[in-house]
C-alpha positions as CSV (number, residue, x, y, z in Angstrom):
1,X,29.2,26.7,76.1
2,X,27.9,29.1,73.4
3,X,24.6,27.2,73.3
4,X,24.2,27.1,77.1
5,X,24.7,30.9,77.4
6,X,22.1,31.4,74.5
7,X,19.6,29.3,76.4
8,X,20.1,31.3,79.6
9,X,19.8,34.6,77.8
10,X,16.6,33.7,76.1
11,X,15.1,32.1,79.2
12,X,15.6,35.5,80.9
13,X,14.0,37.2,78.0
14,X,11.0,34.8,78.2
15,X,10.5,35.6,81.9
16,X,10.7,39.3,81.2
17,X,8.3,39.0,78.3
18,X,5.8,37.0,80.4
19,X,6.0,39.5,83.2
20,X,4.8,42.3,80.9
21,X,2.4,40.2,78.8
22,X,-0.6,40.9,80.9
23,X,-0.2,44.6,80.4
24,X,0.9,44.7,76.8
25,X,-1.3,42.0,75.2
26,X,-4.6,43.3,74.0
27,X,-6.2,40.0,73.0
28,X,-5.9,36.5,74.3
29,X,-4.2,33.9,72.2
30,X,-6.0,30.6,72.2
31,X,-4.2,28.0,70.1
32,X,-7.2,25.7,70.0
33,X,-8.8,28.1,67.5
34,X,-6.6,26.3,64.9
35,X,-7.6,22.8,65.8
36,X,-9.6,22.3,62.6
37,X,-6.8,23.6,60.5
38,X,-4.3,21.2,62.2
39,X,-6.6,18.3,61.8
40,X,-6.8,19.1,58.1
41,X,-3.0,18.8,57.9
42,X,-3.2,15.5,59.7
43,X,-5.9,14.2,57.3
44,X,-3.6,15.1,54.4
45,X,-0.8,13.1,56.1
46,X,-3.0,10.1,56.5
47,X,-3.7,10.2,52.8
48,X,-0.1,10.7,51.8
49,X,2.6,11.3,54.4
50,X,5.3,13.8,53.3
51,X,8.8,12.5,53.0
52,X,11.1,12.6,56.0
53,X,14.2,14.8,55.8
54,X,12.4,17.6,54.0
55,X,12.1,21.3,55.0
56,X,9.0,22.2,56.9
57,X,7.8,25.8,56.3
58,X,5.4,27.0,58.9
59,X,4.0,30.4,60.1
60,X,1.2,32.8,59.7
61,X,-1.0,33.9,56.8
62,X,2.0,35.1,54.8
63,X,3.0,31.4,54.6
64,X,-0.5,30.0,54.4
65,X,-1.3,32.3,51.4
66,X,1.9,31.2,49.7
67,X,1.0,27.4,49.9
68,X,-0.3,27.1,46.3
69,X,3.1,28.1,44.8
70,X,5.5,27.5,47.7
71,X,6.8,24.1,46.5
72,X,7.4,25.4,43.0
73,X,8.9,28.7,44.2
74,X,11.4,26.8,46.4
75,X,12.2,23.9,44.0
76,X,14.4,21.9,43.7
77,X,14.2,21.9,47.5
78,X,11.7,19.4,49.0
79,X,9.3,21.3,51.3
80,X,6.3,20.6,53.5
81,X,4.1,23.7,53.7
82,X,2.4,24.0,57.1
83,X,1.3,27.6,57.5
84,X,-1.9,28.5,59.3
85,X,-3.2,32.0,58.9
86,X,-3.5,34.3,61.9
87,X,-1.1,32.3,63.9
88,X,1.6,33.5,66.4
89,X,4.8,32.1,67.8
90,X,2.8,30.7,70.7
91,X,0.6,28.8,68.3
92,X,3.6,27.2,66.5
93,X,5.0,26.2,70.0
94,X,1.6,24.7,70.9
95,X,1.3,22.6,67.7
96,X,5.0,21.8,67.2
97,X,4.4,18.1,67.9
98,X,1.8,17.9,65.2
99,X,2.9,20.1,62.4
100,X,6.7,19.9,62.5
101,X,8.2,17.1,64.5
102,X,6.3,14.2,62.9
103,X,8.1,14.8,59.6
104,X,11.5,14.5,61.0
105,X,12.7,17.5,58.9
106,X,16.3,18.3,58.2
107,X,15.3,22.0,58.4
108,X,12.4,24.1,59.7
109,X,11.5,27.6,58.5
110,X,9.4,29.7,60.8
111,X,7.6,33.0,60.0
112,X,6.0,34.4,63.1
113,X,6.0,37.7,64.9
114,X,3.7,39.6,62.5
115,X,0.5,38.9,64.3
116,X,2.3,38.8,67.7
117,X,3.3,42.4,67.4
118,X,0.6,43.7,65.1
119,X,-2.5,42.1,66.5
120,X,-1.9,40.8,70.0
121,X,0.7,43.2,71.3
122,X,3.0,40.5,72.5
123,X,6.4,41.9,73.8
124,X,9.4,41.1,71.6
125,X,11.1,39.3,74.5
126,X,8.2,37.0,74.9
127,X,8.2,36.2,71.1
128,X,11.9,35.5,71.1
129,X,11.7,33.5,74.3
130,X,9.1,31.2,72.7
131,X,11.3,30.9,69.6
132,X,14.1,29.8,71.8
133,X,11.8,27.2,73.5
134,X,10.8,25.9,70.0
135,X,14.4,25.6,68.9
136,X,15.2,23.6,72.1
137,X,12.3,21.3,71.6
138,X,13.2,20.6,68.0
139,X,16.8,19.8,68.9
140,X,15.7,17.6,71.8
141,X,14.4,15.1,69.3
142,X,16.3,16.2,66.1
143,X,19.7,17.5,67.3
144,X,21.0,18.1,63.8
145,X,17.9,19.9,62.3
146,X,18.6,23.4,61.2
147,X,16.1,26.2,62.0
148,X,15.6,29.3,59.9
149,X,13.8,32.1,61.5
150,X,12.4,34.8,59.2
151,X,12.3,38.4,60.2
152,X,9.0,40.1,60.6
153,X,8.2,41.9,57.3
154,X,7.2,45.6,57.2
155,X,3.7,46.4,55.9
156,X,1.5,49.4,55.3
157,X,-1.1,48.1,57.6
158,X,1.2,47.8,60.6
159,X,3.4,50.8,60.4
160,X,2.4,51.8,63.9
161,X,4.0,48.7,65.4
162,X,7.0,48.5,63.1
163,X,9.3,49.5,66.0
164,X,8.2,46.4,67.9
165,X,8.7,44.2,64.9
166,X,12.2,45.6,64.5
167,X,12.9,44.9,68.2
168,X,11.7,41.3,67.6
169,X,14.0,41.0,64.5
170,X,17.0,42.1,66.5
171,X,16.3,39.3,69.0
172,X,15.8,36.8,66.2
173,X,19.1,37.8,64.7
174,X,20.8,37.5,68.1
175,X,19.5,34.0,68.7
176,X,20.7,33.0,65.3
177,X,24.2,34.5,66.0
178,X,24.4,32.5,69.3
179,X,23.3,29.1,67.9
180,X,25.1,27.4,65.0
181,X,22.0,25.5,64.0
182,X,19.8,28.7,63.7
183,X,19.9,31.0,60.7
184,X,18.2,34.4,60.3
185,X,16.5,35.2,57.0
186,X,16.1,38.9,56.4
187,X,12.8,39.4,54.5
188,X,12.4,42.9,55.8
189,X,15.2,44.8,54.0
190,X,14.1,43.8,50.5
191,X,10.7,45.4,51.2
192,X,12.2,48.8,52.2
193,X,12.9,51.7,50.0
194,X,16.1,53.7,50.2
195,X,14.5,56.1,52.7
196,X,13.7,53.2,55.0
197,X,10.0,53.3,54.4
198,X,8.1,50.2,53.2
199,X,7.4,49.9,49.5
200,X,3.7,50.7,48.7
201,X,3.3,48.5,45.6
202,X,3.8,45.1,47.1
203,X,0.6,44.5,48.9
204,X,-3.0,43.6,48.2
205,X,-5.8,46.0,49.2
206,X,-5.4,45.2,53.0
207,X,-1.9,46.7,53.0
208,X,-0.7,43.6,54.9
209,X,-0.6,40.6,52.6
210,X,1.7,40.4,49.6
211,X,0.6,40.8,46.0
212,X,2.3,39.1,43.1
213,X,5.2,41.5,43.1
214,X,5.7,41.2,46.8
215,X,5.5,37.4,46.7
216,X,8.2,37.3,44.0
217,X,10.5,39.3,46.2
218,X,9.6,37.2,49.3
219,X,10.1,33.9,47.5
220,X,13.4,34.8,45.9
221,X,14.8,36.1,49.2
222,X,13.8,33.0,51.1
223,X,15.0,30.6,48.3
224,X,18.4,32.3,48.1
225,X,18.9,31.8,51.9
226,X,17.7,28.2,51.8
227,X,19.6,27.2,48.7
228,X,22.8,28.4,50.4
229,X,22.2,26.3,53.4
230,X,20.1,23.4,52.2
231,X,20.9,22.6,48.5
232,X,23.8,20.3,49.4
233,X,21.5,18.3,51.7
234,X,18.8,17.7,49.0
235,X,18.6,14.1,47.8
236,X,16.9,12.6,44.9
237,X,15.3,9.7,46.8
238,X,12.8,11.7,48.8
């Protein structure tokens, strides 16, 4: 019953989001712009297919830039990094059958909403509605797979749209509260000072992407959440 009401709620949010999308969105999202990046992942898979039952980590450039150290930072958990820079929740939804489902993961971590709110002006309800659709599609084929949705992080470059990111985070948290297989990872609070403003020493020069200090905070926060939920499911035969 709980899951049914959650689906109804987020279906309504999706409709509302789409109704305002034409007005609010400032740039068209075309998932096919990532076709080359997705094909590169598929080429890697043909060379060496990642193990089934691992944790797929996907999302925008904050995930993509983390790829070089992500497996080490999240060890001993077995992870499959599948971030593609500049992506949105719509892009993850579009490529779900190619970058998530083929690995039959026991868990999926998603970081999206940053570009949705900061670059494309996608309404929070639309973003959350797409997340709900992604969760439903994952569970249609993998009913026991856990989904971890990360909050949108604050940044110096996108202070002007932080209110929209916060609205998005509220909807993410609500979806997680209404679905036992969805968890919310708060990566926003660790980046805020006591006065509520974002830290100014955790970014590279663009004010958006994380420097070494920011990445340490990011990685430790995500690992703590995943270890709490996934460590007991890790096996040594993957």
